[in-house]
C-alpha positions as CSV (number, residue, x, y, z in Angstrom):
1,X,0.0,0.0,0.0
2,X,1.2,3.5,-0.9
3,X,-0.1,6.6,0.8
4,X,0.6,10.0,-0.8
5,X,-0.1,13.0,1.4
6,X,-0.6,16.4,-0.4
7,X,-0.9,19.9,1.0
8,X,-3.4,22.3,-0.6
9,X,-3.3,26.0,0.3
10,X,-6.3,28.1,-0.8
11,X,-6.7,31.9,-0.9
12,X,-9.4,33.7,1.1
13,X,-11.5,33.7,-2.0
14,X,-11.2,29.9,-2.2
15,X,-8.8,29.7,-5.1
16,X,-6.1,27.0,-5.0
17,X,-2.7,28.6,-4.7
18,X,-0.5,25.6,-3.8
19,X,-0.7,21.9,-4.3
20,X,2.4,20.1,-3.1
21,X,3.2,16.6,-2.2
22,X,4.4,16.4,1.4
23,X,5.4,12.8,1.9
24,X,4.9,9.3,0.5
25,X,4.4,6.3,2.9
26,X,4.5,2.7,2.0
27,X,3.0,-0.2,3.9
28,X,3.2,-3.9,3.4
29,X,-0.1,-5.9,3.2
30,X,0.8,-7.8,6.3
31,X,-0.1,-5.8,9.4
32,X,2.3,-5.6,12.3
33,X,2.2,-3.4,15.4
34,X,5.3,-1.5,14.4
35,X,3.8,-0.6,11.0
36,X,0.4,0.5,12.2
37,X,-0.2,4.2,11.7
38,X,2.7,6.6,11.7
39,X,6.1,6.0,13.2
40,X,7.9,8.7,15.2
41,X,10.4,9.2,12.4
42,X,7.6,9.5,9.8
43,X,5.7,12.0,12.0
44,X,8.8,14.1,12.4
45,X,9.3,14.2,8.7
46,X,5.7,15.0,8.0
47,X,5.6,17.9,10.5
48,X,8.9,19.3,9.2
49,X,7.7,19.2,5.5
50,X,4.3,20.7,6.3
51,X,6.0,23.5,8.3
52,X,8.5,24.2,5.5
53,X,5.7,24.5,2.9
54,X,3.4,26.6,5.0
55,X,6.1,29.0,6.2
56,X,7.5,29.5,2.7
57,X,4.1,30.4,1.4
58,X,3.4,32.8,4.3
59,X,6.7,34.6,4.1
60,X,6.5,34.9,0.3
61,X,3.0,36.4,0.5
62,X,4.2,38.8,3.2
63,X,7.2,39.9,1.1
64,X,5.0,40.5,-1.9
65,X,2.7,42.8,0.2
66,X,5.7,44.8,1.4
67,X,6.8,45.7,-2.2
68,X,4.7,48.9,-1.9
69,X,5.3,51.8,0.5
70,X,3.0,51.5,3.5
71,X,2.6,55.4,3.5
72,X,1.9,56.3,-0.1
73,X,1.4,52.9,-1.8
74,X,4.2,53.5,-4.4
75,X,6.3,50.5,-5.6
76,X,9.6,50.2,-3.7
77,X,12.8,49.2,-5.6
78,X,14.3,45.9,-4.5
79,X,17.9,46.2,-3.1
80,X,18.7,42.5,-2.8
81,X,17.9,39.3,-0.8
82,X,19.6,37.7,2.1
83,X,18.8,34.5,4.1
84,X,17.6,34.4,7.7
85,X,17.4,31.3,9.9
86,X,14.2,30.8,11.9
87,X,13.9,28.0,14.4
88,X,10.6,26.4,15.1
89,X,9.2,23.4,16.9
90,X,9.3,21.4,13.7
91,X,12.8,22.2,12.5
92,X,15.2,24.9,11.4
93,X,14.1,26.9,8.4
94,X,16.2,29.0,6.0
95,X,14.0,31.8,4.6
96,X,14.6,34.4,1.9
97,X,14.3,37.9,3.2
98,X,14.1,40.6,0.5
99,X,15.4,44.1,1.2
100,X,13.7,47.2,-0.3
101,X,14.9,50.7,-0.7
102,X,12.7,53.1,1.4
103,X,10.4,55.4,-0.3
104,X,11.2,59.1,-0.8
105,X,7.7,60.2,0.2
106,X,9.0,61.2,3.6
107,X,12.2,61.2,5.6
108,X,13.3,57.8,6.8
109,X,15.9,56.7,9.4
110,X,17.4,54.2,7.0
111,X,17.8,53.9,3.2
112,X,16.6,50.3,3.0
113,X,14.4,48.0,5.0
114,X,14.0,44.2,5.4
115,X,10.3,43.7,6.4
116,X,10.6,39.9,7.1
117,X,13.7,40.4,9.3
118,X,11.9,43.0,11.3
119,X,8.9,40.7,12.0
120,X,11.1,37.8,12.9
121,X,13.5,39.6,15.2
122,X,13.8,36.8,17.8
123,X,14.6,34.2,15.1
124,X,13.1,31.5,17.4
125,X,9.4,30.7,17.5
126,X,7.6,31.6,20.7
127,X,6.3,28.1,21.2
128,X,9.9,26.8,20.9
129,X,11.1,29.2,23.6
130,X,8.1,28.2,25.8
131,X,8.9,24.5,25.6
132,X,12.6,25.0,26.2
133,X,11.9,27.3,29.2
134,X,9.2,25.0,30.7
135,X,11.5,21.9,30.6
136,X,14.6,23.8,31.5
137,X,13.0,24.8,34.8
138,X,12.2,21.2,35.6
139,X,15.5,19.5,34.5
140,X,19.0,20.2,33.3
141,X,19.6,22.1,30.1
142,X,21.2,19.0,28.7
143,X,18.2,16.7,29.4
144,X,15.9,19.4,27.9
145,X,17.8,19.3,24.6
146,X,17.7,15.5,24.6
147,X,14.0,15.4,25.3
148,X,13.0,17.9,22.6
149,X,15.3,16.3,20.0
150,X,13.7,12.9,20.8
151,X,10.1,14.0,20.2
152,X,10.4,16.9,17.7
153,X,12.0,17.1,14.2
154,X,14.9,19.3,15.4
155,X,17.8,17.1,14.5
156,X,20.9,18.1,16.5
157,X,20.6,21.8,16.0
158,X,19.7,22.7,19.6
159,X,22.4,23.1,22.2
160,X,22.7,23.6,25.9
161,X,24.0,27.2,25.3
162,X,21.0,28.0,23.1
163,X,18.5,26.8,25.8
164,X,20.4,28.7,28.5
165,X,20.4,31.9,26.4
166,X,16.7,31.8,25.5
167,X,15.8,31.1,29.1
168,X,17.9,34.0,30.3
169,X,16.2,36.3,27.8
170,X,12.8,35.2,28.9
171,X,13.7,35.7,32.6
172,X,15.0,39.2,31.8
173,X,11.8,40.1,29.9
174,X,9.6,38.9,32.8
175,X,11.7,40.9,35.2
176,X,11.3,44.0,33.2
177,X,7.5,43.5,33.1
178,X,7.3,43.2,36.9
179,X,6.1,46.4,38.5
180,X,8.4,48.6,40.7
181,X,9.3,47.6,44.2
182,X,7.5,49.3,47.1
183,X,8.0,49.3,50.8
184,X,4.2,49.5,51.4
185,X,1.4,48.1,49.3
186,X,-1.5,49.4,51.4
187,X,-3.2,51.6,48.8
188,X,-6.6,53.2,49.2
189,X,-8.7,53.8,52.3
190,X,-11.3,51.9,54.3
191,X,-14.1,53.4,52.2
192,X,-12.5,51.8,49.1
193,X,-12.2,48.4,50.8
194,X,-15.9,48.6,51.9
195,X,-17.0,48.8,48.3
196,X,-15.3,45.6,47.3
197,X,-17.3,42.4,47.0
198,X,-16.8,39.8,49.7
199,X,-13.5,38.1,49.3
200,X,-12.9,34.4,48.8
201,X,-11.6,32.1,51.6
202,X,-8.3,33.0,53.2
203,X,-5.0,32.3,51.5
204,X,-2.2,30.6,53.4
205,X,1.4,31.5,52.5
206,X,4.4,29.7,54.0
207,X,7.8,31.4,53.8
208,X,11.2,30.1,54.8
209,X,14.8,30.8,54.1
210,X,18.0,28.8,53.9
211,X,21.7,29.2,53.1
212,X,23.3,27.4,50.1
213,X,27.0,26.8,50.6
214,X,29.5,26.3,47.9
215,X,31.3,22.9,47.8
216,X,34.7,24.4,48.2
217,X,34.6,27.8,50.0
218,X,37.8,29.6,51.0
219,X,36.3,31.0,54.2
220,X,33.1,31.0,56.2
221,X,32.1,34.4,54.8
222,X,32.2,33.6,51.1
223,X,30.8,31.0,48.8
224,X,27.2,31.1,50.2
225,X,23.9,32.9,49.6
226,X,20.5,33.0,51.2
227,X,17.5,31.6,49.3
228,X,14.0,32.6,50.2
229,X,11.2,30.2,49.2
230,X,7.5,30.3,49.6
231,X,4.3,28.6,48.7
232,X,0.8,30.1,48.4
233,X,-2.1,27.9,49.1
234,X,-5.6,29.2,48.3
235,X,-8.5,27.1,49.5
236,X,-9.7,26.9,45.9
237,X,-7.4,26.8,43.0
238,X,-3.9,25.7,42.4
239,X,-1.0,26.4,44.7
240,X,1.9,28.6,43.5
241,X,5.5,28.8,44.5
242,X,8.2,31.5,44.4
243,X,11.9,31.5,45.2
244,X,14.7,34.1,45.0
245,X,18.1,34.9,46.2
246,X,17.7,37.5,48.9
247,X,21.0,39.2,48.3
248,X,20.4,39.8,44.6
249,X,16.7,40.2,44.2
250,X,15.6,43.8,43.8
251,X,11.9,43.3,43.9
252,X,11.1,40.6,46.6
253,X,7.9,42.2,48.0
254,X,6.6,43.0,44.5
255,X,7.2,39.4,43.5
256,X,5.2,38.0,46.4
257,X,2.5,40.6,45.8
258,X,2.1,39.7,42.1
259,X,1.9,36.0,42.9
260,X,-1.0,36.6,45.3
261,X,-2.7,38.8,42.8
262,X,-2.4,36.1,40.2
263,X,-4.4,33.9,42.6
264,X,-7.3,36.4,42.7
265,X,-6.3,38.2,45.9
266,X,-8.4,41.3,46.6
267,X,-7.4,44.2,48.7
268,X,-9.8,43.0,51.4
269,X,-8.6,39.4,51.2
270,X,-7.6,37.6,54.3
271,X,-4.1,36.2,54.0
272,X,-2.2,34.1,56.7
273,X,1.6,34.3,56.5
274,X,3.6,31.5,58.2
275,X,7.3,32.1,58.7
276,X,10.2,31.7,61.1
277,X,11.8,34.4,63.1
278,X,14.4,35.3,60.6
279,X,14.5,39.0,59.8
280,X,14.6,38.7,56.0
281,X,11.7,36.2,55.9
282,X,9.6,37.9,58.6
283,X,9.9,41.4,56.9
284,X,9.0,40.2,53.5
285,X,5.1,40.2,53.9
286,X,5.0,43.4,56.1
287,X,2.6,46.0,54.8
288,X,1.7,43.7,51.9
289,X,-2.0,42.9,52.6
290,X,-4.3,44.9,54.9
291,X,-6.3,41.9,56.1
292,X,-3.3,39.6,57.1
293,X,-2.2,37.5,60.0
294,X,1.5,36.7,60.7
295,X,2.3,33.5,62.5
296,X,5.8,32.8,63.7
297,X,7.5,29.4,64.0
298,X,8.6,29.2,67.7
299,X,9.1,25.5,68.3
300,X,12.1,23.3,67.5
301,X,9.9,20.8,65.5
302,X,8.8,23.5,63.1
303,X,5.2,23.8,64.2
304,X,3.8,27.2,63.4
305,X,2.1,28.9,66.4
């Protein structure tokens, strides 16, 4: 048995623009478990080919649209073409990126422009960054690369350095989007709180700190840092965790505040904070929530009182 899979792309008006054979599969008449349906290798090839055809069609159509000036509609002269590499979940793609001379209808910052390169500035698909970041937070960078290469048609193009670099960029972007740090988060007055709807059940937040020591430290004062960890437990919904290095984090209170807000905390929400007597841990939730209780751990066995 021979199976030929074709890809058909139609315009918005319903006209067929592309008919292209994607892959041909062959199966023997005798059915065996390992030849039932698609194999992993065949599915990788299929995904890669479909991605290649679709992306080429999209980028070609976009480049055609960009031939005219977006301000006056006049045709722009073509300066040349260069290639850009774009990495997706289904393989690395090499795309033609045309460059056009800018129109003289108004003053421009540059004499030429590459529209496709401007759209694909990151050169890595968002879903690719998402999967890399998700697994890199759960396991080592090396295992993340091995896992993605095992299930996706990536070949051996991913590296530990690439995963580390993308995760670092994502963390920096998230840090920039985080609001500014405040000493006090008690905004508004009692009249504002009285107008809010009744809050949900109390949220319980456990906070603790510990010191991480280097394997080989030259003295007792170097080679260590303090880590603050916490877990927020609403009575309804999923629990969330946070962790940061106390010595380096510039927005610890804001980080905890945003975590509680992501769980639906209102300004009149009751929150119970459980922590030990350490100064850094105890001071973290101060002035964070108006309706809050602070319980300290005072027993050797770690029972919060």
